[in-house]
Each structure stands twice: as structure tokens, then as C-alpha cells.
N, C-alpha and C positions, 0 to 999 in steps of 0.2 A: 813709761813706756806703754803703748797699746798693746794688748796681746789680739793675737790673730784668731780667727775662730778654729783654725784646724789645731793653735795649741789651747784651746779653750775645750775643744773635744777630747786632746789627746788628756790633759788634766782631769775632766769631768772623768773619763774611763779609770783613771788614775785611783780617783777618787771613790769612784765606787769597788774598790780593789782588784781591777784587774791587772797583771803584772805581764801579759805575754799576749800579743797577736801574732800570728798566722797570716801571709801574705805575697804580692807579687806587686812589686810597683807599675807606675805605667803613668803618664803625663797627666792623666783625669785625677790623680790622686797624691800628686806633688806636694801639694802643701800640707797635706795629712803628714805623709812622708818627712818633712823636713820635720816635723812639731815632732814626730818619733824620734827624731836624730836628736833634736835638743832636748830629749826629755829621756835620753836612752840609760841614765843613771837611775830612772823609776821605774822604765816598764821595756820588756825586750820584743823587740821585730824579732819573727824566724822568717826568715827568706825561704819559702819552697820552692819547689821546680816548676808547679802550677795549681793555679789560682781550686782546682778542684780538689788538690791535697791540700790545701790550706781550710778548706770548709771541711774537709775530712778529720783535721788534726783537731779543729775547736771543736767540733763531736765527738770527738775521743777523748779532750780534754774535759770537757762536760760531762761526759760517761764515769771516766776514773774519777775525779773530785768533786761534782757535783756543784759544781760552780759553772758560771756563765762561759761560753767559748766565745771567742772573737777572731774574725777570719778580715780580711779586708782586701780590695780591690780595686784596679782602675775601672773605668767608662767602658760602654761597648763589648766587646770580646773578654776581656777580666771578667769583666761581671757576671757573662753568661757561661763563663766556666764553671762560677763558685755555685751550679746550679744543682748538682748532683751530689755534693757532699751537704749542703743545705738540707737536700729532701731526704737526705739518709737521717739526718737531725730531727727534721721535722715528725716522719714517720715512727721514730723511736723515742719521740716526748724528749729530748733532749734541750737544754736554751743554751742559745748561740744568735749572736749579733752579728749581721754583717754590715761592715762600711764601704760604702761602695761609692765611686767616683763619677761625676757627671760631665759634660761638655758644660761652658759657660751658659748662663739663662739666657744670654742677649741672642745666642747660635738657636736655641732650643725652637723647633719647626722649621728650620730652614733646610732640614734634610741633609746636615751638618755631619762631617766624619765622624764615623763612631758614636752617633746619634742613635738610641736605641731607647724605646720609651720603657723605663728601667721599673717605671710605678706598676704597668701591666706586666712586664717580665717577671716579677717580686710578688705579685698578688697573691699567687696561691700560695708557695715554698711559705711566704711570710703574711698569710692575710691576717693573723691576729695584729700586726703593726709594721705599715710601710711606708713611709712618708719623705719628702724633701727636702731638706732645708732651702729657702727662700731668702730667708736674708738673717742677717747673724742672730737678732735675738730668740732667733727658733731653736736655735742650737741645744740650750740650754733644757730645753722639755722633750726636745726630739730624744737624746740621748738618754735621759733618765727613762723617759718612757719605753724606749727601747729595752733595756737591762730588765726595769721593772717588769716588764712585761711576757720576757722572756724567762724570768726567774717565777714568775708567777704561775703562768700556762704551760711551763715547761716545752717550749714551743720556739721557734725562727720567727726574729725579726730583724729590719731592713732600715737603714738610715742611707737615703742618699743624698750626698755631698758637692754640687755643682764647683768644678775647680776655680770658678773664679771666687765664690764664696767663702773658701777656703782662706782665701789670704784676704778678705778684708778684716778692718778690726772688727772684735767681738762687742757688743754692745748687748748690756743688760734688759730683759725685758721693762717694757715702764710701766709707772705705775697708773696705768690708762687702762679704762673702757675695753677689753677685748685682748689684753696679755695673759700670758699664761705663766704662773711662778711655781716652778716645780720643785720637790726635794730629793732627796737621796735616802737610800737603807729600803731593803725589805726582807720582812722575817717572816719564814714561811710558817703560818698556824698549823697546830694540830687538831687535826679533826677527828671527834670520834662519834659515831651514830647515834641515837637515840636511844635509851637503856630497853625501850620495849622493842625497837628492831633487833637489839642485841638477845633479848629472851627469848624472842623469835628463830632467830638462828641458832641459840644454842641448843634449843627442843628441837628442832629440825635433826641437827648434828648428834645429840645424844640417841637420840629416836635409831638412828643406822646400825647397822651391824658390819657394815664393809664400807668404810669410810675412805675415799682418796682425797688427798691434798695437789694442786697444781700451784705452782710458785712462778712468778715472772720476775723481771727484773725490778715491779715494785715494790717487791717482798722484800729488795735491797734493805739491809739495818733492821730487819726483823727476824734475823737466823733462829735467836735463843728465844723468842715465842712461837715461831713455828714450830720447831723443837718440842717443846712442852705440850703446843697444841696435838699435834702428831702420838705423841704420847698418851696423852689422855686419849684420845680416840683411838688408839689402838692402831694408826692409819699409817699407808703407805704414800710418800712423797715423792712424786715426778715434777720433772723443772721444764719450762720453756725454754729453747735456746738462749733468750737475753737473761734468763733468770738461773744461770749454768752455776754463777759462783756465789748465788744465795748460800747453798747448803754444801757442806762438803759431802765428797761421793763417801766417805768412807764411814759414813753413820750406817747403821745394815738394814734401816728403811729405806732410804732416798733410792729410789728405784732407774734414776738420772734422766736424761734427756727422751722429749716427746717428739712424736710426729713422724716425717719423712726420715729425718735423720736420728731417730728415737730409739730406744731401746724396745727387746720384747716384756719386760716386766713392768714399763709405764704402758705399753699398750694393754696389756692384761689388765693391770690395774683399771684402767679405765672403763674396759669392758665387762669388768665383773663386777664394778663396785656399785652398791643401793644409794651412796651418798657422795656427792662432790663438794669441796671446799676451795674453792679459787681464789687466788690471791695474788692482787697486782699483776695481773696477766693479762693479755689481749690475745694469746694463742688462737690463731684464725682458721686452723684447719678441723673442723668439725668431723672428719670422718674418724680422726683419733680421740674425739671426744665420748662420752656416751651414748647411745641414741636419742634423739630429741624427747623430752619428757619421759625417760626410762626411769630415771634417779630424782631423787629429790636434792636439789642445788643452792649454793649459797655464794655469794660473789664479794670480795672486799676489792675496793678501789678509790684511789682519790679522787679519780675524774669521775663525775656522775655521766658523762655521754660515754664513757665503756661499759656503764654495768647494764647485765640482759644481752651484750652485744653478741657474745661467742654463742650462748648455751642460754635457753630458757629460766633462768635461777628464778629460786621460788622466793628467796630474800635476799634485796641487794642493800648492802652497807656501804655508804661513800663515808671514806675516813683513811686516816693513815695506816699503813699497815701494821705497824708497831704498838698503834696506841687501841687500835682496834682490838689486835687479839689480847693486848695486858687487859681490855675490858671484858671480853669473851671469854678469857680462861676462868674466871671463877666461877662461872655459871654451866662449865663443861663437867659432865659427868665420868668419871676415869672406868673405862670399859672394863670390865671384869674376864670378857671370854677374849681371851687372845687370838684365837686360832688364825683369824684373818690374818693379824702380823705375822704372825711365824710361818704361813704359807707364802706372805709376800717376802719375807727375807729370806726364806729356801728359794725362792726364784731368783732374787738380785746375787746368791751367793754361786748359783748354778749359773748364770746368763756371764756374772767374769771369767768365768771357766771357760765358757764358750766364745766369749773374746779372745782369749789368750788362745784358745787351739787355732783360732780363726788369723789370728796375727801370727802364728809362727808357722802355719802353712808357707813352704817355700813358692815362690813367683820370679818372673823372671822380667828386669834383675832383681827386682826388690818389692814385696810387697809392704805397698804403705802401711797398712795397718800395723804391719809389725814396727816400723818406724815409731810411731806413733805410743805403741803399747810401749814399747823401752824408754821412750821419752818420759811417759807419765813418773815413774818412781824417780827420775834425774831431777826434773825439776825443783828449782831453789824456794824456800820458804819466802812467802811472799813477793812473789815474781808476780808478774802481769802478762796475761796471755791475749793474744789478737789471734782473729781468725778471718782468711778471706771467704767470700762465696766460694760454691764450688763443692768437690771432692775432701777437699782438704775442711771442709766445715762439718763433713760426716766426719770421718776420724775423729776432728777435735770435739764434736758431742760424743762420742761415743765411748772413744779408749782413754781420756783423759780423765784420770782421778783428781777433782778439784778437793785441794785441803784448806782448812782453815788459816785464813788472812791472805790467800791470793785473790786475785781479781781476773776480769774474762771478760771479751765482748767481742761482738761481729756486728756487722749490719743486717740488722732482724726484720725488719718489714719493709723494707725496701730490697734487701737482700743485692746488694750491688756489686760489683766487684771492684776490686783494689783499696779498700780500706785497712785491709789489714797491716801493711807497710806504717802508711801514716798514723793510724791509733798507735803502734808501738813508738813512735818517735813522740808523739804528744804525752803517753806515757811517759817516756823518760825525761821529757821537760817538767813533767809533774812530779816525777818522784824521783830524781837523778842517782838516788843511793838502791832502787831497786832495778832488778833484771826485766828487761821485757824481751818477750820471743813472739814474733809474727808467724805465721802459718799462712805458707801462701803459694797457690798453684803457679805453673806455670805462663799459663794464661793470664792472669792477673798481672804476674812479675812482669809477664813484657806490656801489656797494655800500659802500666803506670808505676809499678811498682820499684822497679831497675832504675827509675830516673831519680826515686828518692833515697836511693843510695848515695848520690853526691852529698844530699841534704845530711845523711849522718855523718856522711865523711867531713864535711863543714864543722858539725856541731859538736861532736861526741868528744870532745877534749874539756867539754863543759861541764860534763856529767861527773859526779861524783864518783859512781861505778860506772867503767864505759862499756858495762857488760850489753849488748844487744845482739838479738841469733835471730837472724831472717831465715826459716827452715824452708824450701823451695820444693814442692814436688815436681819433679821434672819429669813429666809422663810423656811430653811432645803430642797432647791431647787437651781439648777443651772437656775433659772427661766427664764432669756432671750435666754437661748438657748432652754428649754423645748419648750418657745412658740413657737420658729423658728420651729421646729419640728411637732409643731402642724400646724402652719401657713402658712411655705413655701413646705410643702412636706405633709401634712394632714395625718402624724402619729401621734399615741397617745404616750404619755408621757412614757420615757423610764426607766422604775425605775433605772434601776441597772446603768445607767450612770447619771441621774440628781438627785438622794436622795442626798443630803448634810448631815453628821452624825449631830447629837444634839451636841449642846454644850452653855455651858454657859459663853459667853465674858465678860458681867461685872465681874464676879465671878473672870475669866483670871486677867481682870485688878486690881482687888484689889488684887489679889498675886503678884501683881510687884510694888505695893505702889501706883497707880493710881486710880481714883475713877470712881465705876462700878454702873451703874444706868440700870437697868432691866424695861420693858416697857409689862405690858401684858394685858393693857385693853386700850380701846380708851379714855375714860376721865382720863387716867393719861398723856396724852401725853404733854398737855400742861404744865402740872408744871414738867414733867422729862426734858424737852426743858430751862424750864427758872433754874431751876437747874443746869443743865451741863454749861448754859452759864455765869452762876454768881461763877462757881466752882474754888478753889484755886490750881488747881491741872488738869493734863489735864483726860480728861475723856471718857469712852467708853460708849456711849448711846445703849444698845443691845437692839432692837426693836422688838419682835415676831409679826412677819406680815404674812398677806394671799397670799400665791403663786397662787392662782385664779383669784385675779385681774388683769386684762389683761391690758396689756400697749398695748392700741391701735393706732396705726398709724392714721393719721390725714384722711387718705383715704384709703379705705377698697375695695380692688378691687373684682372682682365676682372669681377670682382664689384662693382668700385669703379666701374668705368665703366657698367656697366649700372644700377647704384644713381643715379649722376648723370644716367642720360637719364629714368630713372625721373621723378625728379624735377621734371624740367623739363616732361615729358608728362602729368604730373598737375596742371600749370600754377604752379609757384612763380614769385612774384611778380617776381621776378629773373631772368624766364629768360635773356630775351635780352642783356641786361648781363653776365649769367653765360657764354651763350655765348662772345659777344666777347671777354670778357676772358680767357676760358680758352683760347680758342684762339689770342691776339696771347702768351700765356704757353708754349703747349705747341710753336708753330710754333719757339721761339728754342732748343728742343730741337735743331734740325735745322739752324737759319740764323741762329747769333748772331754779327751781322755786322753788324744794320741798327737803326736806333732810329726808329720816330716816335712 
């Protein structure tokens, strides 16, 4: 019996090792949906509430597994909805393939219903590979190339399938001039720089007396080597936000996150070092790196296009982080003077005390930093953490101590709202025996996250361990942007744009058959967290938090201080609360020894 193109496409995905596709149906993709139904014992279709969520889940799958993530949508509006999640994957260098429906070939160019020029629509987000299958024999090489290019280039690719082509009989490409005959399989190469370049890098690092290391997501899998290098060089290690889970925060020389959401030890590390080693990171904020040309620098990255991009590095090493560090280690000299390292470790020890003191300051009704501080020691081993963009990302970056074996991610370079919940759902499908925890603001929850509670309710009984916790910072404010209005431009809070409608997220969870826990008092935080961790079904932890607690950067510039004062003088609605809470936070930089 003849095989339809749609069945071939699904079978080819299965042959490539794809076992799960996230998406939403529509008549433009019905052929593939029917093929997925026929192959449901071999591949799982996960119905999301929105195509953007499907793309986020595909990105989350790629981030947490290292495998290609696959999402699917119908033509026109469904395809358009995928874009934000696909840009998240593209900008964080994740392999994601989008399978997208299209109107029948004979209608194209006829201004037909839902006719969108999809090749043009996707030409930026999937610029490495976006093609339309115009005849059955093309399906083989289009699927093969989409997956291989996504894997090889760690990027987004797209295959467009007109709905009439999906239902045609599949044909193997003929053995004729002009035909293409592709095969399957891809093995990532182990790339190591030339020995002479390694020697040059080692010479530079050996000459430094104050070495700083900055790691990003590209250092994942190289933790042991990063630790060895740091020990040899007597270096401190800062982490870009996407590299938060690369090293445990329990190591005494790990300074934590860097940047606007970073720590003071990371800021000081960069400003006071004389030598910098960057490993697998494209951290973009130059103001948090050493001044241009002030230090000698070495960079390691698998992608040659990223070398020398963020800092004028002296030695650029294109290669796999783990293998490159392994080759570099024998060339490094162990530094005998450990005074730089000792200074770093003392500053880190002091900083954790500062954070604890800040967290334990009372607020109205709840200090969000306290919630994250008390959550940190209760995190289960091997849990998977996701964070949304916004003020939740600040507390995620600063207050949660990552331990060995944990995974963690968020939207890095796109910094979009709404990936927190879908990332956690993807984590549960990929690792059904591990606990996932999503940290989400009420803005992102109302924008899209709340809809995916329906998806959780639909599927959670499939997971070996049903525990999934959605922590909602319910502060009735688009808090990060509110603070940006105050600190970046000196304007008071614009209530019309910033106020978020009141909502009881815990009650909403209960309506869906999930567990809802509402926390309104600081003394109830610990008990609520323990209850959530031991639940037998997914939980929404709805925490009423104070929007006036400032997410302070590690270094406050004179301009930021002036803008903050200006926002108060212009009549910010929360002026006195801001003054009170900011005073409490700032004073702990100098007196981190008392709670109130």
C-alpha cells in the first residue's frame, strides 16, 4: 500500500530519534496530524494551548536534553504564532525544527484564505534552512537537512508542507540528474584548537596574577575541567545567566551570576582582574566586563563567529569547551600566590550573608527575595528550574544556590516573557521522574502561563513523578519594567501600563484539578514550600509579594541614582514604600548582620 508524504515525514522524524512533537492542529497540517495518530505508539504529540507555547516547549526540550526539539503548526495564523518561541531558540543557539502547514499549491498566489508567504515570514528566524516541499520526492532531503542543520549549527530550521502535498503518495527521489539522495545521522565533532594557539593562551593565563573566569551555557558538560582550571589559576568563576547550572554555587570560588541580575562579587571580579578567560558565553553587557583593553583575555567558543565579539580578546580558541580545557590544562602553571583567590572567597562568603539579611527584611505583604532564599535549601536533588523574564529572573539569578546535578534555564538573549511554564512542561516530558519548578511573575502568568495549566492538567498523570511546582510572584505589577521606568529614565511608575489585574492563581489551579496554595504572610512561606514539594499532583504556589522591594543591580551608577530620585520627586505612586524598602536593602551591604 502506498505511503502518504505525511506518513513518510513522521516516519523520518522517528528514524532521526524524535519521540515527541509539540503543537496545535489546523486544516493546513491535517495530513501530518493523521500520520501522527497512525504512529502514536512510536511518537507522542503534545497538544499545547497556543503555538507559541509549542515553540517554547521545543526550545526547552533542546535546552534540557541536548536533542533537537520539534514543534508543529497549521498554516497562516498558526505559523505566525510560532515565531516568538522560535526566536527564543535561535537567539539561545538551540536546535529546533518547525514543521509548518501551508495552503494547497494550486491556490498559492491567489490571495487565498490564510495564505501567508511563509518562506519570507521564516527567512530570518530560520535563515539557515527554510524550504517548501513542492513534490513528494523532496520530503526526504528536506527533513534530513532540517534536522541535520539544526543539530550542526545549533539553530532553528523550518519545513513548509502544503496541505495537498501531505496527502499525496510518497515517492523516493529517482536516480536521475537533478535529484537529491540524503541519508540520516549526525555526530557532533570534537573540535580542539591548534597546539600553538593553546600554548599562546596558556602563556597569557600563566602570566596573570588576578585571573577571572566567565562561563556560559557553552561550558555545560565541562564543569570538571572548569574547576581544574580555576584551581590551577587561583581564579574566581562568574556565571552568565544561561550558565547558571554549569557550576554549583556551593563552590567557594563561584561568584554567581553576572550583569544587571548579578552579584557584587561577580562585578568586583571583572573590575579588579588583570586576566580574563571566557568559556562558552556570549554575555552581552560590556559595562559588567573589564574596560576595553584593560586586561588580557582568552576566549573559548565552539562557534568561531562568537569569538572576539563581546571583548577584544587576545587569544581566540575555537573548540569544544571540555576538550579545549583538557588540552589546555597540562600547559597551565599552578599559581603559588593564592591571595587573589582568598580575597574572592571572602567576598563571596560575605555576599551570601548580605543576601540572607536582605531576604529576611520584612516587606508588605511578602519580601520576594525571602521566598527565593527559603526555597533554595528545599530544592530537591536533580530538580529542573525554569524562570520567566522579569523580577523573578533577578531573584532566580541571585538567591537560588544551584547544586550539582540540577538543571536550570530561562530565555537568555531574547529575554521574552512566558517561557517559564512551557520550559517546565518540556522538562517534565523529557525527565518524568524529576521535579520541575517554574518561577513566574503574575504578568507572564496572565499573558500565557495560566493557559498552560490546562496542558499540565491534561498530561500530568503520564509522568512517573507528578510533581511540578509553578511559583507565581503575585505583586500586581509588571515589576521589572516598572523599576526600569524609574531607574533608567527617571519616570514614576505609569499605573496605566504597569498595574496587573488582581487574580487568585491558587484558586484557578484548584478549578483545573491541580493543587493551589496561596501565601499571604511571610511566616507561612516555609510551610507552603514544604507542602508544595511533597504534593502528589502539580501545584501552583500563589505568593502575594511586595512590588516595592528593589531588584538592585550589583553596582549602582550615579545616573541610576539620579533617575531613581527623579522618579520619586515626580510623584511615584509607591514613593514611600520604595524609599523604605530600598533603604533596607542598601543598608545590608554595610551591616549584613541583623534581621527585622
